[in-house]
C-alpha distance (Angstrom), angle and dihedral (degrees) to the residues before:
residue distance angle dihedral
M1 . . .
L2 3.79 . .
T3 3.77 96.6 .
L4 3.80 120.2 151.8
P5 3.84 92.6 -101.9
N6 3.82 91.1 52.3
I7 3.80 91.3 46.7
L8 3.82 89.4 52.3
T9 3.81 90.5 50.2
L10 3.80 91.8 48.2
S11 3.81 90.1 48.0
R12 3.81 88.9 58.7
I13 3.79 91.1 52.8
F14 3.81 92.5 47.9
A15 3.83 91.0 46.1
V16 3.82 93.6 58.7
P17 3.84 95.4 80.8
L18 3.81 88.7 49.3
L19 3.81 90.2 50.0
V20 3.80 90.0 49.9
A21 3.81 90.6 49.4
F22 3.82 91.7 55.3
L23 3.81 90.8 47.7
W24 3.80 93.7 47.2
W25 3.82 98.4 88.6
P26 3.82 109.5 55.0
Q27 3.80 95.5 -165.3
W28 3.82 92.9 52.8
H29 3.80 99.3 93.8
A30 3.80 92.5 177.1
G31 3.81 88.8 56.4
Y32 3.79 89.6 55.1
A33 3.82 89.8 48.6
I34 3.81 90.2 52.5
A35 3.81 89.5 45.0
F36 3.81 89.1 52.6
A37 3.81 91.3 52.6
L38 3.81 91.0 47.0
Y39 3.81 91.2 46.9
C40 3.82 90.5 52.0
L41 3.81 90.1 49.4
M42 3.81 89.8 50.5
G43 3.80 89.6 51.4
V44 3.80 91.2 51.4
T45 3.81 91.9 50.0
D46 3.82 88.9 49.2
Y47 3.79 89.1 58.1
F48 3.79 96.0 42.9
D49 3.79 98.6 45.8
G50 3.80 90.8 61.2
Y51 3.80 94.7 38.1
L52 3.81 93.1 50.9
A53 3.80 93.6 44.6
R54 3.80 92.2 52.0
S55 3.80 97.6 40.3
N56 3.82 94.1 46.7
G57 3.79 94.7 40.9
T58 3.81 91.0 -120.3
V59 3.79 99.1 125.0
S60 3.80 104.4 147.4
K61 3.78 135.3 -170.3
L62 3.80 88.4 -119.3
G63 3.79 91.1 54.3
V64 3.80 92.9 46.4
F65 3.80 88.1 50.7
L66 3.83 98.4 43.3
D67 3.82 102.1 40.4
P68 3.81 97.8 69.6
I69 3.80 90.2 40.9
A70 3.81 90.8 53.7
D71 3.80 89.9 49.6
K72 3.79 93.8 49.5
I73 3.80 93.9 45.8
M74 3.79 90.3 51.9
V75 3.82 94.0 46.1
A76 3.81 93.5 47.5
A77 3.81 93.1 46.5
V78 3.81 93.6 49.0
I79 3.80 93.1 47.1
L80 3.79 92.1 49.4
M81 3.78 92.8 47.4
L82 3.81 94.8 46.9
V83 3.79 90.6 48.8
G84 3.77 101.2 37.7
T85 3.78 111.3 37.1
R86 3.79 105.7 51.1
H87 3.80 100.4 68.0
D88 3.80 97.4 168.1
T89 3.81 99.8 30.8
A90 3.78 104.6 20.8
L91 3.77 115.3 -177.4
I92 3.82 94.1 -144.1
T93 3.81 111.4 38.2
G94 3.77 142.6 139.3
I95 3.79 116.6 2.5
H96 3.83 90.0 -1.4
L97 3.81 88.3 70.6
I98 3.82 87.0 72.7
A99 3.81 91.4 60.9
A100 3.81 91.4 48.1
L101 3.80 91.2 47.1
V102 3.82 92.2 49.9
I103 3.81 89.6 53.5
L104 3.80 93.4 46.6
L105 3.81 94.8 46.5
R106 3.81 92.2 47.4
E107 3.81 90.1 52.7
I108 3.80 89.8 54.9
A109 3.81 94.9 42.7
V110 3.80 95.2 48.3
S111 3.81 90.2 47.6
G112 3.78 89.8 54.1
L113 3.79 91.6 45.9
R114 3.80 92.0 49.9
E115 3.80 90.1 49.7
F116 3.81 91.4 49.8
L117 3.79 93.0 47.5
A118 3.81 92.1 46.0
G119 3.80 87.5 60.4
L120 3.80 87.0 57.2
Q121 3.81 89.7 45.3
V122 3.79 91.2 -116.2
S123 3.79 117.6 136.8
L124 3.77 123.1 -145.9
P125 3.80 106.0 -149.6
V126 3.79 120.4 -151.6
S127 3.80 110.9 -106.6
K128 3.81 125.1 -139.5
L129 3.79 88.7 -113.7
A130 3.81 89.2 55.2
K131 3.80 88.8 53.5
W132 3.81 89.0 54.0
K133 3.80 88.5 49.4
T134 3.78 89.8 52.9
T135 3.80 91.5 48.5
L136 3.81 92.7 51.1
Q137 3.79 89.6 45.8
L138 3.82 92.1 51.6
V139 3.81 91.3 48.7
A140 3.82 91.6 45.9
F141 3.78 95.3 52.5
G142 3.80 92.4 40.9
A143 3.80 91.4 52.5
L144 3.80 92.0 46.2
I145 3.80 91.7 50.3
L146 3.80 89.2 47.7
A147 3.82 88.8 49.6
G148 3.80 87.3 61.4
A149 3.80 89.0 55.4
V150 3.81 94.6 46.6
P151 3.82 105.0 28.8
D152 3.81 93.0 163.6
I153 3.81 92.3 62.7
L154 3.80 97.2 77.4
W155 3.79 97.9 -178.2
V156 3.83 90.6 67.1
R157 3.80 91.0 64.6
A158 3.82 90.4 42.7
V159 3.82 90.4 55.1
G160 3.81 89.8 47.7
L161 3.79 93.0 51.3
A162 3.81 93.2 45.3
C163 3.80 90.5 51.7
L164 3.82 89.8 45.1
W165 3.80 89.8 57.7
G166 3.80 91.6 44.8
A167 3.79 89.4 51.8
A168 3.82 90.7 47.1
V169 3.82 91.6 53.5
L170 3.81 91.6 48.6
T171 3.80 88.0 44.9
L172 3.80 90.0 59.5
V173 3.81 92.9 46.2
T174 3.81 95.6 47.4
G175 3.80 92.3 40.1
W176 3.80 89.4 54.9
D177 3.82 90.6 47.8
Y178 3.79 91.1 52.1
L179 3.80 91.8 45.8
R180 3.82 91.5 52.5
V181 3.82 90.0 52.8
G182 3.80 90.4 47.1
L183 3.80 94.4 48.7
K184 3.81 90.0 58.9
H185 3.80 88.6 64.3
M186 3.80 98.2 46.4
D187 3.78 123.3 96.6
S188 3.78 117.6 -109.6
């Protein structure tokens, strides 16, 4: 159970409160810089936990269960912190809240759909487009965290918001794809 991939996944879950702590004070630019480094490290462990599990043949039920939970906890925490802690110079504000909300709601909906389909013993594989969505999402949140560390470099936030919208569009497309698959397995 405590294989290296599972330890990496658990480390991401345990790192979320630390990430939140560094994002808590919006005027503490060094905290945002540390949060950016931690966020990047969490992204690397997200890649390697799955890669190591598959390449070493150590994919476990615990890992399959925990990995998407770790991802969703991190995404939800980052969205909430980028929206809620920077009252005067929020990193996600106005119309951009819609993109963040789309991403957050899709995470919840797909989790529920996966849980429902698991009860029917139907798997919902991750599509290539969903992997692109995840990549854009990771870049978006990374850039927005970095924007809190370097608020005078305006293009960093612009890149983050552009990627956020790209991720939101792909979120809608992949969410619809998953919903169509799920609807085939629901009773009329």
